[in-house]
C-alpha positions in Angstrom: 0.0 0.0 0.0 2.9 2.4 0.6 4.4 1.9 -2.9 1.3 3.2 -4.8 1.0 6.0 -2.4 4.6 7.1 -2.9 4.1 6.8 -6.7 1.1 9.0 -6.5 2.9 11.6 -4.3 5.8 11.9 -6.7 4.0 13.8 -9.4 2.5 16.2 -6.9 5.8 17.2 -5.3 8.0 17.3 -8.4 8.0 20.6 -10.2 7.4 20.6 -14.0 10.7 21.5 -15.6 10.6 24.4 -18.0 11.4 23.8 -21.7 15.1 23.8 -22.3 14.9 26.3 -25.2 12.8 28.8 -23.2 15.2 28.6 -20.3 18.2 29.4 -22.5 16.3 32.3 -24.1 15.5 33.8 -20.7 19.0 33.4 -19.5 20.5 35.0 -22.6 18.1 37.9 -22.3 19.1 38.5 -18.6 22.8 38.3 -19.6 22.3 40.8 -22.4 20.4 43.2 -20.2 23.0 42.9 -17.4 25.8 43.4 -19.8 24.2 46.4 -21.4 23.3 48.1 -18.1 26.8 47.5 -16.7 28.4 48.9 -19.9 26.3 52.0 -19.7 27.1 52.5 -16.0 30.8 52.1 -16.6 30.6 54.6 -19.5 28.7 57.0 -17.4 31.1 56.6 -14.5 34.1 57.3 -16.8 32.4 60.4 -18.2 31.7 61.8 -14.7 34.8 60.6 -12.8 37.6 61.3 -15.3 36.9 65.1 -15.7 36.7 65.5 -12.0 40.0 63.6 -11.4 41.6 65.8 -14.1 40.3 68.9 -12.3 41.7 67.7 -9.0 45.0 66.9 -10.6 45.1 70.3 -12.4 44.4 72.1 -9.1 47.9 71.2 -8.0 49.6 72.6 -11.1 50.6 76.0 -12.1 49.1 77.7 -15.1 52.3 77.1 -17.1 52.1 73.3 -16.3 48.5 73.1 -17.3 49.0 74.8 -20.6 52.2 72.9 -21.4 51.1 69.4 -20.4 47.5 69.3 -19.3 47.3 65.5 -18.8 50.6 64.9 -16.9 51.0 64.7 -13.2 52.0 67.8 -11.3 55.7 68.2 -10.6 55.0 69.2 -7.1 51.9 68.4 -5.0 51.4 71.7 -3.3 48.3 73.4 -1.8 49.5 76.8 -3.0 46.6 77.1 -5.5 44.0 76.4 -2.8 45.5 79.1 -0.6 45.6 81.5 -3.4 41.9 80.8 -4.4 40.7 80.9 -0.7 42.4 84.2 0.2 43.5 86.0 -3.0 40.4 85.3 -5.0 38.0 85.7 -2.1 36.6 82.2 -2.4 36.7 81.8 1.4 34.2 84.7 1.9 32.0 83.4 -0.9 32.1 79.9 0.6 31.1 81.2 4.1 28.2 83.2 2.6 27.0 80.1 0.7 27.2 77.9 3.8 25.2 80.5 5.8 22.5 81.0 3.1 22.2 77.3 2.0 22.5 75.9 5.5 19.9 78.2 7.0 17.5 77.9 4.0 17.8 74.1 4.0 17.1 73.8 7.7 14.0 76.1 7.4 12.6 74.5 4.3 13.1 70.9 5.6 11.3 71.8 8.9 8.5 73.7 7.2 8.2 71.3 4.4 8.0 68.3 6.7 5.4 69.9 8.9 3.3 71.2 6.0 3.4 67.9 4.1 2.5 66.0 7.4 -0.5 68.1 8.0 -1.7 68.0 4.4 -1.3 64.2 4.3 -2.7 63.2 7.7 -5.4 65.7 8.5 -8.6 66.6 6.6 -9.8 70.2 6.8 -11.4 72.7 4.4 -8.9 73.9 1.9 -6.6 70.9 2.2 -6.5 70.0 -1.5 -6.6 73.7 -2.5 -3.3 74.3 -0.6 -1.7 71.2 -1.9 -2.7 72.0 -5.5 -1.5 75.5 -5.2 1.9 74.3 -4.1 2.0 71.9 -7.1 1.0 74.6 -9.4 3.8 76.9 -8.2 6.3 74.2 -9.3 5.2 74.7 -12.9 5.7 78.4 -12.8 9.0 79.4 -14.6 11.5 80.8 -12.2 12.7 83.6 -14.6 9.1 85.0 -14.7 9.2 85.6 -11.0 12.5 87.5 -10.9 11.0 90.9 -11.4 8.2 90.6 -8.8 10.7 89.1 -6.4 13.1 92.0 -7.0 10.4 94.6 -6.1 9.1 92.6 -3.1 12.5 92.3 -1.5 13.3 95.9 -2.2 10.0 97.1 -0.6 10.8 95.0 2.5 14.4 96.2 2.6 15.8 92.7 2.0 17.3 93.3 -1.4 21.1 92.5 -1.6 21.0 90.9 1.9 21.6 87.4 3.0 18.3 87.1 4.9 16.4 88.1 1.7 18.3 85.5 -0.3 17.5 82.9 2.4 13.8 83.6 2.3 13.8 83.4 -1.5 15.6 80.0 -1.4 13.0 78.8 1.1 10.1 79.9 -1.1 11.9 78.3 -4.1 12.4 74.9 -2.5 9.3 74.6 -0.3 6.8 73.4 -3.0 9.1 70.5 -4.2 9.7 69.5 -0.5 6.0 69.3 0.2 5.3 67.4 -3.0 8.1 64.9 -2.3 7.1 64.3 1.4 3.4 64.3 1.1 3.0 60.8 -0.3 5.7 59.6 2.0 3.8 60.8 5.2 0.6 59.6 3.7 2.0 56.0 3.4 3.1 55.8 7.0 1.0 53.3 9.1 -1.9 54.8 11.0 -1.5 52.2 13.7 1.7 53.8 15.0 0.1 57.3 15.1 -2.8 55.9 17.0 -0.5 54.0 19.4 1.3 57.3 20.2 -2.0 59.0 20.8 -3.1 56.2 23.1 0.2 56.5 25.1 -0.6 60.2 25.7 1.6 61.9 23.2 0.3 65.2 21.8 0.4 66.2 18.1 3.7 67.9 18.4 5.3 65.0 20.3 3.8 62.5 17.9 5.2 64.4 14.9 8.8 65.1 16.2 9.3 61.9 18.2 7.4 59.2 16.2 6.4 60.2 12.7 9.4 62.4 11.7 12.0 59.7 12.6 10.1 57.2 10.5 10.5 59.6 7.5 14.3 59.7 7.6 14.7 58.0 4.2 12.4 60.5 2.5 13.9 63.5 4.4 17.4 62.4 3.4 16.4 62.1 -0.3 14.7 65.5 -0.5 17.5 67.1 1.6 20.0 66.0 -1.1 17.9 67.3 -3.9 17.3 70.6 -2.2 21.0 71.0 -1.2 22.1 70.5 -4.8 19.5 72.9 -6.2 20.3 75.6 -3.6 24.1 75.2 -3.7 24.2 75.5 -7.5 21.6 78.3 -7.7 22.9 81.1 -9.9 19.9 83.0 -11.3 18.4 84.1 -8.0 21.7 85.4 -6.5 22.8 87.2 -9.7 19.6 89.3 -9.7 18.7 89.6 -6.0 22.1 89.8 -4.5 24.3 92.4 -6.3 26.3 93.4 -3.2 29.9 92.2 -3.6 30.3 91.5 0.1 27.3 89.1 0.0 28.3 87.1 -3.0 27.7 83.4 -2.9 30.0 80.8 -4.6 28.3 80.7 -7.9 28.7 84.5 -8.2 32.2 84.4 -6.9 33.3 81.7 -9.4 31.8 83.6 -12.3 33.7 86.8 -11.3 36.9 84.9 -10.6 36.8 83.1 -14.0 36.0 86.2 -16.0 37.7 89.2 -14.3 41.3 88.5 -15.5 40.5 87.7 -19.1 43.4 85.8 -20.7 45.6 86.2 -17.6 43.4 84.0 -15.4 45.2 81.7 -12.8 44.0 78.3 -14.0 45.5 76.5 -11.1 43.7 78.6 -8.6 40.5 78.4 -10.7 40.6 74.6 -10.7 41.3 74.6 -6.9 38.2 76.8 -6.4 36.1 74.4 -8.5 37.3 71.5 -6.3 36.4 73.4 -3.2 33.0 74.1 -4.6 32.3 70.4 -5.5 33.6 68.8 -2.3 30.7 69.9 0.0 28.3 68.4 -2.5 30.2 65.1 -2.4 30.4 65.2 1.4 26.6 65.8 1.8 25.9 62.8 -0.5 28.3 60.5 1.3 26.7 61.4 4.6 23.1 61.0 3.5 23.4 58.2 0.9 23.1 55.5 3.6 19.7 56.9 4.6 18.5 56.4 1.0 18.8 52.6 1.5 16.2 52.7 4.3 12.5 52.1 4.0 9.4 53.0 6.0 9.3 49.6 7.6 12.9 49.8 8.7 12.3 53.2 10.2 9.4 51.8 12.2 11.6 49.3 14.1 14.6 51.5 14.7 
């Protein structure tokens, strides 16, 4: 009696093998896709990394070395160009202004954006969708069309050519995207955790800052990187709203440094200034890139 039972059980437990030809076709397709994607990634990495490495290498050369042999290693690895760019070209002052403006604007826009998107995503009140749609609509408005109104608004408030005026403009520029990015993120957070915090006696402020906001770390890290890149590289807003030389940011300072000397520009110091401009962006990405690997469920159990 056991033998027939075993024979009947064999067909049920054994999986039906896939046709050999179909298996080879799928395997070849996967290999082709993987090879193509890796080839494109390698090509893209070369396009991005090689120019940056050449810029770093050139930042240690003199102008004569760069013009004579642009692809050779420097004869002497010296930080003279960095010192010349930092002090002689005024990059240090521009760098400090940029850190103040971008750092303050990023902190304000992340705080306001997280609070605004949390309220719009978790609470229902009259005008909820109107506010959200208005923020989305502002993202479609071309920036250069707002330059003239911004100029007169800041001038009337006495904030033209000042760092606080530039900070407020940066906040207004980045807030709609921040709310749009975080809205769906907060909306997807589990309601059970919010209810559990309320049952434990936490108020709305405590629930937001101690429970919901830590769960949103992956989304906050992503939008922080995007905002930092956009604000750090912003050129149109400062060039129109910040014409005071003492309040120049890095993008303005780099433009002045590259064009003021004509054909007598110090290329070594210029490349050193470019490296100092790029390094903070790389540092911010290295710091936050680990947060990008997180998820909502991981943030719940941390």
